[in-house]
C-alpha positions as CSV (number, residue, x, y, z in Angstrom):
1,M,73.6,139.1,69.9
2,W,73.8,135.7,70.8
3,P,71.5,134.3,73.7
4,E,74.8,133.0,75.5
5,T,75.9,136.6,75.8
6,L,72.8,137.7,77.6
7,F,73.1,135.0,79.9
8,L,76.6,135.7,80.8
9,T,76.0,139.1,81.4
10,V,73.2,138.3,83.7
11,N,75.4,135.9,85.5
12,T,78.1,138.2,85.9
13,V,75.9,140.8,87.3
14,D,74.6,138.7,89.7
15,R,77.6,137.7,90.9
16,F,79.1,140.8,91.1
17,F,76.2,142.1,92.9
18,S,76.5,139.3,95.7
19,K,79.9,140.2,96.6
20,R,79.5,144.0,96.6
21,E,76.7,146.6,97.6
22,V,76.1,148.9,94.5
23,L,74.5,152.2,94.7
24,K,71.2,152.6,92.8
25,K,72.8,155.1,90.2
26,E,75.6,152.7,89.2
27,V,73.4,149.8,88.7
28,Q,73.5,150.8,84.9
29,L,76.9,151.1,84.7
30,V,77.6,147.8,86.0
31,G,75.3,146.1,83.8
32,I,76.8,147.9,80.6
33,A,80.3,147.1,81.8
34,S,79.7,143.5,82.2
35,L,77.9,143.3,78.8
36,L,80.8,145.0,77.3
37,M,83.2,142.5,78.9
38,I,81.2,139.6,77.9
39,T,80.6,140.6,74.1
40,K,84.5,141.4,74.0
41,Y,84.8,137.6,74.7
42,E,81.6,136.1,72.9
43,E,80.7,138.0,70.0
44,I,82.6,138.0,66.7
45,Y,81.9,141.3,65.9
46,P,81.2,143.3,69.3
47,P,79.8,146.7,69.5
48,T,82.2,149.5,70.1
49,L,82.2,151.5,73.1
50,K,80.4,154.2,71.6
51,D,77.5,152.0,70.9
52,F,77.3,151.2,74.9
53,I,77.8,155.1,75.6
54,Y,74.8,155.6,73.2
55,I,72.5,152.7,74.7
56,T,72.7,154.3,78.0
57,G,71.5,157.7,76.8
58,D,75.1,159.3,77.5
59,N,74.8,158.8,81.2
60,Y,78.1,157.7,81.4
61,S,81.7,158.6,79.7
62,S,83.9,156.2,78.0
63,Q,86.5,156.6,80.9
64,Q,83.5,155.4,83.5
65,I,82.7,152.4,81.8
66,L,85.9,151.4,81.3
67,K,87.1,152.0,85.1
68,M,83.9,150.0,86.0
69,E,84.9,147.1,83.5
């Protein structure tokens, strides 16, 4: 991924946390949903949803990630 993608993801997560309280168990979900959203915008070939589910260790379903997005 491009450095800009990671920078925008961190920026998005930071702004989300400044507006809403997030439970500790949902922090990874917020991060992965933000990464999914930003890669769709920034990357030429964004990873698939299955890749993001794999990254989380199958902790979240595709429905949970898309709902958070």
